C-alpha positions as CSV (number, residue, x, y, z in Angstrom):
1,M,140.0,111.4,78.8
2,L,139.7,107.8,79.9
3,D,136.9,105.9,81.5
4,I,137.9,103.3,84.0
5,S,135.4,100.7,85.3
6,N,135.4,98.3,88.3
7,I,137.3,100.5,90.7
8,R,136.9,98.8,94.1
9,V,136.9,100.8,97.3
10,P,136.7,98.8,100.6
11,L,134.3,100.0,103.3
12,D,137.1,100.4,105.9
13,Q,138.4,103.3,103.8
14,L,135.1,105.1,104.0
15,D,133.2,107.0,106.8
16,G,130.2,108.3,104.9
17,T,131.6,111.7,104.2
18,A,132.2,113.1,100.7
19,A,135.8,114.2,101.5
20,T,136.8,110.7,102.6
21,E,135.1,109.1,99.6
22,D,137.0,111.4,97.2
23,R,140.3,110.6,98.8
24,A,139.7,106.9,98.8
25,L,138.5,106.9,95.2
26,R,141.5,108.8,94.0
27,A,143.8,106.5,95.8
28,A,142.1,103.4,94.3
29,V,142.5,104.9,90.8
30,L,146.2,105.5,91.4
31,R,146.7,101.9,92.6
32,R,144.7,100.5,89.6
33,L,146.7,102.4,87.0
34,R,150.0,102.5,88.8
35,I,150.5,106.2,88.4
36,T,151.5,109.0,90.8
37,P,149.3,111.8,92.2
38,D,151.1,114.2,90.0
39,D,150.0,112.3,86.9
40,L,146.3,112.6,87.7
41,A,144.6,115.9,87.0
42,A,140.9,115.0,87.7
43,V,138.7,112.1,88.7
44,E,134.9,112.3,88.0
45,P,132.7,109.5,89.3
46,R,130.4,108.2,86.5
47,K,128.8,105.3,88.4
48,R,128.8,104.1,92.0
49,S,127.2,100.9,93.2
50,I,127.2,98.7,96.2
51,D,128.5,95.1,95.7
52,A,126.9,93.0,98.4
53,R,126.9,89.7,96.6
54,K,129.3,88.3,99.3
55,K,128.0,89.4,102.7
56,G,131.5,89.1,104.2
57,D,133.0,91.3,101.5
58,V,130.6,94.2,100.9
59,H,132.3,97.1,99.1
60,L,131.7,100.0,96.7
61,T,132.5,99.7,93.0
62,Y,133.0,102.8,90.7
63,T,133.3,103.7,87.1
64,V,135.3,107.0,86.8
65,R,136.3,109.4,84.1
66,I,139.9,110.7,84.5
67,Q,142.0,113.4,83.1
68,L,145.8,113.1,83.0
69,R,148.3,115.9,83.0
70,G,149.8,115.8,79.6
71,A,146.5,115.1,77.9
72,A,146.6,112.9,74.8
73,N,150.3,112.0,75.0
74,A,150.0,110.9,78.6
75,E,146.9,108.8,77.8
76,R,148.7,107.0,74.9
77,S,151.6,106.3,77.2
78,L,149.4,105.0,80.0
79,L,147.4,102.8,77.6
80,E,150.6,101.3,76.2
81,R,151.9,100.5,79.7
82,L,148.5,98.9,80.6
83,R,148.6,96.7,77.4
84,R,152.1,95.5,78.2
85,R,150.8,94.4,81.6
86,H,147.6,93.0,80.1
87,A,145.7,95.3,82.4
88,E,143.8,97.4,79.8
89,R,140.5,95.7,80.5
90,G,137.9,98.2,81.7
91,V,139.8,101.1,80.3
92,S,138.4,103.0,77.4
93,V,139.2,106.3,75.6
94,V,136.5,109.0,75.6
95,D,136.7,110.9,72.4
96,D,134.0,113.5,73.2
97,V,132.9,114.2,76.7
98,A,130.0,116.4,75.7
99,D,126.6,115.0,76.3
100,M,125.7,114.4,72.7
101,A,122.7,112.2,73.3
102,F,120.3,115.1,73.8
103,R,119.9,117.3,70.7
104,A,118.2,120.6,71.5
105,P,115.0,121.1,69.4
106,V,115.1,123.4,66.4
107,H,113.9,126.9,67.4
108,L,110.7,127.4,65.5
109,G,108.7,130.1,67.3
110,T,104.9,130.2,67.6
111,K,103.8,132.6,64.9
112,R,104.1,129.9,62.2
113,V,103.0,126.8,64.0
114,G,100.9,127.9,67.0
115,R,101.2,127.2,70.7
116,P,101.0,123.6,71.8
117,V,99.2,122.7,75.0
118,V,100.6,120.2,77.5
119,V,98.1,118.6,79.9
120,G,99.7,117.5,83.2
121,A,102.8,118.8,85.0
122,G,104.2,115.5,86.1
123,C,107.6,114.4,84.9
124,A,106.5,113.6,81.4
125,G,104.6,116.9,81.0
126,L,107.4,119.0,82.6
127,F,110.2,117.6,80.4
128,C,107.9,117.8,77.3
129,A,107.0,121.4,78.0
130,L,110.6,122.4,78.8
131,A,111.8,121.0,75.5
132,L,109.0,122.7,73.6
133,A,109.9,126.0,75.3
134,E,113.5,125.5,74.3
135,A,112.3,125.2,70.7
136,G,110.6,128.6,71.0
137,L,107.1,127.2,70.9
138,E,106.0,129.0,74.1
139,P,103.8,126.0,75.3
140,L,100.9,126.3,77.6
141,L,101.3,123.8,80.5
142,V,98.1,123.1,82.5
143,E,98.0,121.3,85.8
144,R,94.8,120.4,87.6
145,G,96.6,120.5,91.0
146,Q,98.5,123.3,92.7
147,D,102.1,124.5,93.0
148,S,104.5,122.8,95.4
149,G,103.8,125.0,98.4
150,Y,100.0,124.8,98.3
151,R,100.2,121.1,97.4
152,S,102.4,120.3,100.4
153,S,100.0,122.2,102.7
154,S,96.9,120.3,101.3
155,I,98.7,117.0,101.8
156,E,99.6,117.9,105.4
157,R,96.1,119.0,106.1
158,F,94.7,115.7,104.7
159,N,97.1,113.7,106.8
160,R,96.1,115.7,109.9
161,T,92.3,116.1,109.5
162,G,91.1,113.7,106.8
163,K,89.9,116.6,104.6
164,L,90.8,115.6,101.1
165,D,91.4,118.1,98.3
166,V,90.6,116.0,95.3
167,E,92.6,118.3,93.0
168,S,95.7,118.8,95.2
169,N,97.1,115.7,96.8
170,I,99.7,112.9,96.5
171,Q,98.5,112.2,92.9
172,F,97.8,115.7,91.5
173,G,99.9,118.9,91.6
174,L,103.2,120.1,90.3
175,G,105.6,117.2,89.7
176,G,102.8,114.6,89.6
177,A,102.7,111.5,91.7
178,G,106.5,111.0,91.6
179,T,107.1,114.1,93.7
180,F,105.8,112.3,96.8
181,S,107.1,108.8,96.1
182,D,110.8,109.3,97.0
183,G,112.0,110.5,93.6
184,K,113.6,107.2,92.6
185,L,115.5,107.6,89.4
186,A,116.5,104.0,88.8
187,T,114.9,102.5,85.7
188,G,114.8,99.2,83.9
189,T,114.9,101.0,80.6
190,K,117.9,102.3,78.7
191,S,118.0,105.6,76.8
192,P,120.7,108.0,75.8
193,L,118.4,110.7,77.1
194,H,118.8,109.6,80.7
195,R,122.0,111.6,81.4
196,H,120.4,114.7,80.1
197,I,117.4,114.2,82.4
198,L,119.7,113.7,85.4
199,K,121.7,116.8,84.5
200,T,118.4,118.8,84.3
201,F,117.4,117.6,87.8
202,V,120.8,118.6,89.1
203,A,120.7,122.0,87.4
204,C,117.3,122.5,89.1
205,G,118.5,121.7,92.6
206,A,118.9,117.9,93.0
207,Q,122.0,116.3,94.5
208,R,124.9,115.9,92.2
209,E,125.3,112.2,93.4
210,I,122.3,111.2,91.2
211,L,124.6,111.6,88.2
212,Y,126.6,108.5,89.2
213,D,124.6,106.5,91.8
214,A,123.6,103.2,90.4
215,K,120.2,103.6,92.3
216,P,119.8,107.4,92.4
217,H,117.0,109.1,94.3
218,V,116.2,112.7,95.0
219,G,113.9,112.5,98.0
220,S,110.4,113.8,98.5
221,D,111.8,116.7,100.6
222,V,114.0,117.9,97.7
223,L,111.8,117.2,94.6
224,P,109.3,120.0,95.2
225,T,112.1,122.5,94.8
226,V,113.4,120.8,91.7
227,V,110.1,120.8,89.9
228,T,109.4,124.4,91.0
229,N,112.7,125.4,89.3
230,M,111.8,123.5,86.2
231,C,108.5,125.2,86.1
232,R,110.2,128.6,86.5
233,R,112.6,127.8,83.6
234,I,109.6,127.0,81.3
235,G,108.3,130.5,82.1
236,E,111.6,132.1,81.5
237,L,111.7,130.6,78.0
238,G,108.3,132.1,77.1
239,G,106.0,129.2,78.2
240,E,103.0,129.6,80.5
241,V,102.0,127.4,83.4
242,R,98.5,127.4,84.8
243,F,97.6,125.6,88.0
244,S,94.1,124.5,89.2
245,T,93.3,124.0,85.5
246,R,91.7,120.9,84.0
247,M,91.1,119.9,80.4
248,V,87.3,119.4,80.3
249,D,86.7,119.1,76.5
250,L,88.6,118.4,73.3
251,D,87.2,119.4,69.9
252,T,88.2,117.4,66.9
253,Q,87.2,117.8,63.2
254,G,88.1,115.4,60.5
255,G,90.2,113.3,62.8
256,C,92.3,116.3,63.9
257,V,92.5,118.3,67.1
258,R,91.0,121.8,66.7
259,S,90.6,123.2,70.2
260,I,90.8,122.4,73.9
261,T,88.5,123.6,76.6
262,L,90.1,124.4,80.0
263,R,88.5,125.1,83.3
264,Q,90.4,127.0,85.9
265,K,89.4,127.3,89.6
266,G,90.5,130.1,91.9
267,S,92.2,128.7,95.0
268,D,90.4,131.0,97.5
269,S,87.1,132.2,96.0
270,G,86.2,129.0,94.1
271,F,85.6,131.2,91.0
272,V,85.7,129.1,87.9
273,V,86.8,130.3,84.5
274,E,86.2,128.2,81.4
275,E,88.0,128.9,78.2
276,R,88.1,127.4,74.8
277,L,91.5,127.7,73.1
278,P,92.4,126.9,69.5
279,A,95.1,124.2,69.5
280,A,96.5,122.0,66.7
281,N,98.8,120.0,69.1
282,V,97.7,118.8,72.5
283,V,100.0,116.6,74.6
284,V,98.1,114.4,77.1
285,A,100.5,113.7,80.0
286,C,97.7,113.5,82.6
287,G,99.1,110.7,84.8
288,H,97.6,107.4,85.8
289,S,95.0,108.9,88.2
290,A,93.2,111.4,85.9
291,R,90.2,109.1,85.4
292,D,88.0,112.0,84.1
293,V,90.5,112.5,81.2
294,F,90.2,108.8,80.2
295,E,86.4,109.2,80.2
296,L,86.6,112.4,78.2
297,L,88.9,110.8,75.6
298,R,86.5,107.9,75.3
299,R,83.5,110.2,74.7
300,R,85.4,112.0,72.0
301,G,86.2,108.8,70.2
302,V,89.9,108.7,70.9
303,S,91.4,105.3,70.5
304,L,92.0,103.5,73.9
305,E,92.8,100.0,74.9
306,R,93.0,98.0,78.1
307,K,96.5,97.2,79.4
308,T,98.0,95.1,82.2
309,F,98.4,96.9,85.5
310,A,99.0,95.9,89.1
311,M,97.4,96.0,92.5
312,G,98.2,94.9,96.0
313,V,99.3,96.4,99.3
314,R,102.3,98.2,101.0
315,I,104.5,96.0,103.1
316,E,106.6,97.4,105.9
317,H,109.6,95.9,107.8
318,L,112.0,97.3,110.2
319,Q,114.8,98.9,108.1
320,R,117.5,97.5,110.4
321,D,116.3,94.0,109.5
322,V,116.4,94.7,105.8
323,D,119.9,96.1,106.3
324,R,121.1,92.9,108.0
325,A,119.6,90.8,105.3
326,Q,121.2,92.7,102.5
327,Y,124.6,93.8,104.0
328,G,125.3,91.2,106.7
329,P,127.9,92.3,109.3
330,F,128.3,95.6,107.4
331,A,124.7,96.7,108.1
332,G,124.6,100.2,109.4
333,H,127.9,101.3,107.9
334,P,127.6,105.0,107.1
335,A,128.8,104.6,103.5
336,L,126.0,102.2,102.7
337,G,122.9,103.9,104.0
338,A,119.5,102.2,104.2
339,A,119.4,99.0,102.1
340,P,116.9,98.7,99.2
341,Y,115.6,95.5,97.7
342,K,113.9,94.4,94.5
343,L,112.0,91.2,94.4
344,V,109.9,89.3,91.8
345,T,108.4,85.8,92.0
346,H,106.8,83.9,89.0
347,L,104.2,81.3,90.0
348,G,103.4,78.2,88.1
349,N,99.9,79.4,87.2
350,G,101.2,82.2,85.0
351,R,100.8,84.9,87.7
352,S,103.6,86.9,89.2
353,A,104.2,89.1,92.3
354,F,106.8,91.8,92.6
355,S,108.0,94.7,94.8
356,F,107.4,98.2,93.6
357,C,108.6,101.6,94.5
358,M,110.6,100.3,97.4
359,C,111.4,103.1,99.9
360,P,114.3,102.5,102.3
361,G,113.9,104.3,105.6
362,G,110.6,105.6,104.3
363,Y,106.9,106.1,105.0
364,V,103.6,104.8,103.7
365,V,101.6,107.7,102.4
366,A,97.9,108.4,102.0
367,A,97.5,108.7,98.3
368,A,93.7,109.1,97.8
369,S,92.4,111.4,95.1
370,E,88.7,110.6,95.2
371,E,86.3,110.9,98.0
372,G,85.5,107.7,99.9
373,G,88.5,105.7,98.6
374,V,91.8,104.6,100.4
375,V,95.0,104.4,98.3
376,T,98.5,103.8,99.6
377,N,101.9,104.6,98.2
378,G,105.4,105.0,99.7
379,M,108.0,107.7,99.9
380,S,111.4,108.5,101.5
381,L,113.1,111.7,102.4
382,S,116.6,112.4,101.0
383,D,118.3,111.0,104.1
384,R,116.3,107.8,104.1
385,K,116.5,107.6,107.9
386,G,113.0,106.5,108.8
387,E,112.6,103.4,111.1
388,N,110.8,101.3,108.5
389,A,111.4,100.1,105.0
390,N,108.3,99.8,102.8
391,S,107.5,98.6,99.3
392,G,104.5,98.0,97.2
393,L,103.8,94.3,97.0
394,L,101.8,93.8,93.8
395,A,100.3,91.3,91.4
396,N,99.4,91.8,87.8
397,V,95.8,92.3,86.7
398,F,95.6,91.2,83.0
399,P,93.0,92.5,80.6
400,D,91.4,89.1,80.5
401,D,90.8,89.3,84.2
402,L,88.3,92.0,83.7
403,P,84.7,91.4,82.8
404,G,82.9,92.6,79.6
405,D,84.5,94.8,77.0
406,D,84.5,98.2,78.7
407,V,87.9,99.8,78.0
408,L,87.7,101.5,81.5
409,A,86.9,98.3,83.4
410,G,90.3,98.4,85.1
411,V,89.5,101.9,86.4
412,E,86.3,100.6,87.9
413,L,88.1,97.7,89.5
414,Q,90.5,100.1,91.1
415,R,87.6,102.2,92.4
416,R,85.9,99.2,93.9
417,C,89.0,98.1,95.8
418,E,89.7,101.6,97.0
419,R,86.1,102.0,98.3
420,S,86.3,98.6,99.9
421,A,89.5,99.6,101.7
422,Y,87.8,102.8,102.9
423,E,85.0,100.8,104.4
424,A,87.3,98.2,105.9
425,G,89.3,101.0,107.6
426,G,86.1,102.3,109.2
427,G,86.0,105.6,107.3
428,D,87.8,108.9,107.7
429,Y,90.6,107.5,105.3
430,L,92.0,105.0,107.9
431,A,93.6,102.1,106.0
432,P,93.0,98.4,106.6
433,A,96.2,96.7,107.9
434,Q,97.2,93.1,108.6
435,L,100.3,91.3,110.0
436,V,102.1,89.2,107.4
437,G,101.8,86.1,109.6
438,D,98.1,86.5,109.9
439,F,97.7,87.2,106.2
440,L,99.6,83.9,105.3
441,Q,97.3,82.0,107.6
442,G,94.2,83.7,106.3
443,V,93.1,85.2,109.6
444,P,92.4,88.8,110.5
445,S,94.8,90.8,112.7
446,S,93.8,92.5,115.9
447,G,96.9,94.6,116.6
448,Q,100.5,95.4,115.7
449,G,103.7,93.5,116.5
450,S,107.2,94.9,116.3
451,V,106.6,97.1,113.2
452,T,104.6,100.3,113.7
453,P,102.6,101.2,110.6
454,T,103.5,104.6,109.2
455,Y,100.3,105.3,107.2
456,P,99.6,108.8,108.4
457,R,95.8,108.6,108.8
458,G,96.1,105.5,111.0
459,V,95.1,101.9,110.4
460,S,92.3,99.6,111.3
461,W,93.4,96.0,111.9
462,G,91.7,93.3,110.0
463,D,92.0,91.3,106.7
464,V,93.4,93.2,103.7
465,A,92.5,90.3,101.4
466,T,88.8,91.3,101.5
467,C,89.7,94.5,99.7
468,L,91.4,92.8,96.7
469,P,90.4,90.4,93.9
470,G,90.9,86.8,95.0
471,Y,93.5,86.2,92.4
472,V,95.6,89.1,93.6
473,S,95.5,88.2,97.3
474,E,96.2,84.5,96.6
475,T,99.1,85.5,94.4
476,L,100.6,87.6,97.1
477,R,100.0,84.8,99.7
478,A,101.9,82.3,97.6
479,A,104.7,84.8,96.7
480,I,105.7,86.0,100.2
481,P,107.4,82.8,101.4
482,R,109.2,82.5,98.1
483,M,110.4,86.1,98.4
484,D,111.8,85.3,101.8
485,R,114.2,82.9,100.1
486,R,115.7,85.9,98.4
487,L,115.5,88.3,101.3
488,H,115.6,86.6,104.6
489,G,113.0,88.0,106.9
490,F,110.6,89.2,104.2
491,S,107.9,86.8,105.5
492,E,108.5,88.0,109.1
493,A,105.2,87.4,110.9
494,S,105.1,90.9,112.5
495,A,105.7,92.8,109.2
496,V,102.7,94.9,108.2
497,L,100.5,94.9,105.1
498,T,98.6,98.1,104.5
499,G,95.9,98.3,101.8
500,V,95.3,99.1,99.1
501,E,97.9,100.0,96.5
502,T,96.0,100.5,93.2
503,R,97.8,103.3,91.4
504,S,101.2,101.8,90.5
505,S,100.4,102.0,86.8
506,S,97.6,103.0,84.4
507,P,95.0,100.4,83.4
508,V,94.5,102.2,80.1
509,R,96.6,102.9,77.1
510,V,95.9,105.9,74.8
511,T,97.1,104.2,71.7
512,R,99.6,105.9,69.4
513,G,101.5,105.1,66.3
514,E,105.2,105.2,65.3
515,G,105.0,109.0,65.0
516,L,103.8,109.1,68.6
517,Q,100.5,110.7,67.7
518,S,97.1,109.2,68.6
519,L,96.1,106.4,66.2
520,S,92.7,108.0,65.9
521,T,93.3,111.8,66.3
522,A,96.0,113.8,64.6
523,G,97.6,116.4,66.8
524,L,96.9,114.5,70.0
525,W,100.1,113.2,71.6
526,P,99.6,110.6,74.3
527,C,102.5,110.8,76.7
528,G,103.9,109.3,79.9
529,E,102.6,107.0,82.5
530,G,98.9,107.8,82.3
531,A,98.8,107.3,78.6
532,G,100.4,103.8,79.1
533,Y,103.9,104.5,77.8
534,A,106.0,104.9,81.0
535,G,106.4,103.5,84.5
536,G,108.3,105.8,86.8
537,I,110.1,109.1,86.8
538,M,112.9,108.4,84.3
539,S,110.8,106.6,81.7
540,A,108.1,109.3,81.9
541,A,110.7,112.1,81.5
542,T,112.2,110.2,78.6
543,D,108.8,109.8,76.9
544,G,108.2,113.5,77.4
545,L,111.4,114.4,75.6
546,R,110.7,112.0,72.8
547,V,107.2,113.4,72.3
548,A,108.5,117.0,72.3
549,R,111.2,116.2,69.8
550,T,108.9,114.3,67.5
551,L,106.3,117.1,67.7
552,V,108.9,119.7,66.8
553,E,110.2,117.6,63.9
554,S,106.6,117.3,62.6
555,L,106.5,121.1,62.4
556,E,109.9,121.7,60.8
């Protein structure tokens, strides 16, 4: 087999349908290699990206894996012809097409080593538990929230009535916070495990396109099915999943984990069952919003440290304006879809602002998980056909920005901002909102312009800066005009800022060593975003697999 990169397909050959794309891609491969249709047995896309560097020449670029009829002899002949034409650049031989990056764990069984407990069923916890189940360890996966069906219902009820379920919401429940934030799978990290993760998602119901899209996403309408199927697979392999179950205590002796105490609540009766289980290995993949877990770990003497995190607002523009800024005259072409963006600005004072979790054709969501606090996030459905584009607009909060020496000072800052936003919104989980033009001038807003806010509980117009630390709001105020130089229209006066966005990352790190166990407590495995070792679905899933593999190796 051969991999061919930089295959160019013009937009005038595409209409947004898969059949047309397949024909156009195959034709482009034939032209590039100067071979006939009879020579080509199969074409598999490996990467697809949009090249919009020149607004007058927007096109798609592919890397493909091909099979030739005649196998190795045909490949050698083609490579020789390409060399004679000096056209072999971007063509490489694939010796083994199997996905060798992921090595299945050794099958150990539980009789000799005991059953590990995984706390949290977000992406890190799900992939960790699945890998442990594949090793025969029959893990117990506990999730404080509910399964996908109940969770979706509780979110819809909160959006409609303002009645918040503090254990089943945008933050907590099967799949974690990532389930209702678009399911973006793009990542700034590189790992040979990424393809295995994508294949797992596809096997559990995600679109096959995520295997080759340069900026893959699943969609918040599809992800609940995907994580439900992952959960079912864990059970089929002998694992157990318990919902509405929190870790409320952790017993350690001699610097080692000995047992874990779980509290499970009945969904209807409210009946609570508390159980203490012996456990030598506990994976803490609790997510960035499980503040009670951080407090528990501190009480039990587990090593924690402050880390840099970020806070800010959601910014909304009309998606058609973002499309024009990114794709010029090709905006709206069916093969392009809704345009994304990614922006960062570094200021002279050492501070930076950046876009985060950008949702093309998406919606701002009500992401509170504590009573009396307003939190925003964003999501898109799989078709990304909403009227607005939204993104987090964030600035870093450094450990030195926080007073005193409390390791959980960042958590308290988040809480203060969330409560301030609740008060500024007037209660009932309305969010404070402000037009970008007014924010830049430092004056409150009294109503909307051309962009209609999508935050589902409604907004109260005013001044979002009052809900944030001064250094955060001033950083955003300085950054917006600079970002407009990269994305024309970003500083549009009628764009909407909705506050506050405080849960983009964890303000705490549960410190671990090279062996991935806690520095202070053997048998405790900090994992994923909440523990401070990931930032997004792909990096969290990767960390879950790394922890599972290392845990299994420690038992061999």
